[in-house]
C-alpha positions in Angstrom: -35.5 19.5 -22.8 -35.5 23.3 -22.5 -32.2 25.0 -22.9 -32.5 26.6 -19.4 -32.3 23.1 -18.0 -30.1 21.5 -20.6 -27.5 24.3 -20.5 -28.1 26.2 -17.3 -26.0 29.2 -16.2 -25.9 28.9 -12.4 -23.9 30.1 -9.5 -23.2 28.1 -6.3 -26.4 26.8 -4.6 -28.6 28.1 -7.4 -31.3 26.2 -9.1 -33.9 26.7 -11.8 -37.3 25.0 -12.3 -39.6 24.4 -15.2 -43.0 22.6 -14.9 -45.3 21.2 -17.5 -48.4 19.6 -16.0 -47.4 17.4 -13.1 -43.8 17.0 -14.5 -41.2 19.2 -12.7 -37.7 19.7 -14.2 -34.9 21.1 -12.1 -31.2 22.0 -12.6 -29.1 22.6 -9.5 -25.4 23.5 -9.0 -24.1 22.4 -5.6 -20.8 24.3 -5.7 -18.6 26.1 -8.2 -16.3 23.9 -10.2 -19.0 21.1 -10.5 -21.4 20.5 -13.3 -25.1 21.1 -12.6 -27.3 18.1 -11.9 -30.7 17.7 -13.6 -33.7 16.1 -11.9 -37.2 15.3 -12.9 -40.1 14.5 -10.6 -43.8 14.1 -10.7 -44.2 14.3 -6.9 -42.0 17.1 -5.5 -42.7 20.8 -5.5 -40.6 23.7 -6.7 -39.3 24.4 -3.2 -35.9 24.4 -1.4 -34.8 22.8 1.8 -31.4 23.5 3.4 -30.2 25.4 0.3 -31.0 22.6 -2.1 -34.1 21.5 -4.0 -36.8 19.6 -2.1 -36.6 16.8 -4.6 -32.9 16.2 -3.7 -33.7 16.0 0.0 -36.5 13.5 -0.8 -34.2 11.4 -2.9 -31.5 11.3 -0.2 -34.1 10.3 2.4 -35.4 7.3 0.5 -32.6 6.2 -1.7 -30.9 2.9 -1.1 -29.1 0.0 -2.7 -26.5 0.9 -5.3 -26.9 4.7 -4.9 -26.4 4.6 -1.2 -23.3 2.4 -1.5 -21.9 4.8 -4.1 -22.5 7.7 -1.8 -20.7 6.0 1.0 -17.9 4.9 -1.2 -17.2 8.5 -2.2 -17.1 9.7 1.4 -13.6 8.1 1.9 -12.5 7.6 -1.7 -9.1 6.0 -1.7 -9.0 5.4 -5.5 -5.9 6.3 -7.5 -5.6 7.1 -11.1 -4.5 4.1 -13.1 -4.7 2.9 -16.7 -5.3 -0.7 -15.6 -9.0 -1.4 -15.3 -8.5 -4.5 -13.2 -6.8 -2.4 -10.5 -9.8 -0.1 -10.3 -12.2 -3.1 -10.0 -10.2 -4.8 -7.3 -9.7 -1.8 -5.1 -13.4 -0.8 -5.6 -14.5 -4.2 -4.5 -12.2 -4.0 -1.4 -13.6 -0.6 -0.6 -17.2 -2.0 -0.7 -16.1 -5.0 1.5 -14.9 -2.5 4.1 -18.3 -0.7 3.9 -20.2 -4.0 4.4 -18.0 -4.8 7.4 -18.8 -1.5 9.0 -22.5 -2.0 8.5 -22.3 -5.4 10.2 -20.3 -3.8 13.0 -22.9 -1.2 13.6 -25.7 -3.8 13.7 -23.9 -6.3 16.0 -21.6 -4.3 18.3 -22.2 -3.6 21.9 -19.7 -0.7 21.9 -21.0 2.5 23.4 -20.3 4.9 21.7 -19.8 3.1 18.4 -16.7 3.8 16.4 -17.0 6.2 13.5 -16.5 4.8 10.0 -13.1 6.5 9.7 -11.8 5.1 13.0 -13.3 1.7 12.2 -11.5 1.6 8.8 -8.2 2.7 10.4 -8.4 0.0 13.0 -9.3 -2.6 10.4 -6.2 -1.7 8.3 -4.0 -1.8 11.3 -5.2 -5.3 12.3 -4.9 -6.7 8.8 -1.4 -5.3 8.4 -0.1 -6.2 11.9 1.5 -9.6 11.0 3.0 -8.1 7.8 4.5 -5.1 9.7 5.9 -7.3 12.5 7.5 -9.6 9.9 8.8 -6.6 8.0 10.4 -5.1 11.2 11.9 -8.4 12.1 13.5 -8.7 8.6 14.9 -5.2 8.9 16.4 -6.0 12.2 18.0 -9.2 10.8 19.2 -7.4 7.8 20.9 -4.7 10.0 22.4 -7.4 12.1 23.8 -9.2 9.1 25.1 -6.0 7.6 26.9 -5.2 10.8 28.8 -8.5 11.2 28.4 -10.3 7.9 29.8 -10.2 4.5 29.5 -7.3 2.1 29.7 -6.8 -1.6 32.5 -4.7 -3.1 31.3 -1.6 -4.9 31.4 -1.3 -8.7 33.1 -4.3 -10.5 35.9 -4.7 -8.0 37.0 -8.3 -7.2 39.4 -10.0 -4.9 40.9 -13.5 -4.9 38.6 -16.2 -3.5 39.7 -16.8 0.1 38.8 -20.5 -0.2 40.2 -21.8 -3.5 42.5 -19.1 -4.9 46.1 -20.3 -5.1 48.8 -18.4 -6.9 51.2 -21.3 -6.7 48.8 -23.8 -8.4 45.2 -23.7 -9.3 44.2 -20.1 -9.4 40.5 -20.4 -8.8 38.2 -17.5 -9.2 37.9 -14.0 -7.9 35.0 -12.9 -5.8 33.1 -9.6 -5.1 32.1 -10.6 -1.6 34.4 -10.0 1.4 34.3 -10.2 5.1 32.9 -7.0 6.6 35.3 -7.3 9.6 38.7 -8.0 7.9 37.6 -6.3 4.6 40.2 -8.2 2.5 39.2 -11.8 3.5 42.5 -12.4 5.4 41.5 -14.9 8.1 44.4 -14.1 10.4 43.1 -10.6 10.9 39.5 -11.6 11.7 38.2 -11.1 15.2 35.6 -12.9 17.3 32.9 -10.7 15.8 33.1 -12.5 12.5 33.1 -16.0 13.9 30.2 -17.9 12.3 28.3 -14.7 11.9 30.7 -13.4 9.3 32.1 -16.5 7.7 33.2 -15.9 4.2 31.0 -17.7 1.7 32.4 -17.1 -1.8 29.4 -17.3 -4.1 31.4 -17.3 -7.2 33.8 -20.0 -6.0 33.8 -23.2 -8.2 34.3 -25.1 -5.0 31.2 -23.6 -3.5 30.9 -26.6 -1.1 33.7 -25.0 0.9 33.3 -22.3 3.5 35.9 -20.7 5.8 35.1 -20.0 9.4 37.5 -17.8 11.4 38.2 -17.8 15.1 40.7 -15.9 17.2 43.1 -18.8 17.2 43.2 -20.1 13.7 41.4 -20.4 10.3 39.5 -23.6 9.8 38.4 -24.8 6.3 35.3 -27.0 6.5 33.3 -28.8 3.9 29.5 -28.3 4.0 28.6 -31.1 1.6 
């Protein structure tokens, strides 16, 4: 291969041709910062169409299969750099599945006008993620509700006497890092109606973990769950 084709020095949109018999070689640089592409043809002429060699236009017109899919994949490339090959393979396959879905949509839809590929992809993602997002929002609401009226964990390594089994006069029991969010110190007499059932103190470290204490405005009640 001649050096003018093998190592061309080209500016943006420039190309160079070399012909021998009916074989035409071409080097073309689409834009600065990209490597030149090299082409060979026994059919095309050394001419340009739309600021690019005629052989490139002919190739784009008649190409299909893998090359066409690769071109469509690069249009909205959502790939991310990763050292794990399986991730690249999985996401590439998913990308091609979306392309196939869009082709089927174009061939079978009655929409007028048809959705663009970008809008179609966005709607597909929204539909697939709808159930997950609804479940996620519901879990966040439940978590906020529990954090408002439920139990909380003491910061650091702080601990308090178990409100169920701790007894200074006899069996001491264990200390717990979980306290009622309302009364803060697990003192049942100070609990209000907001912590009834919703904020019952369940001592996870308690050796008698079958016991829970539920508070009401009138009195503290110890109940056995087992």
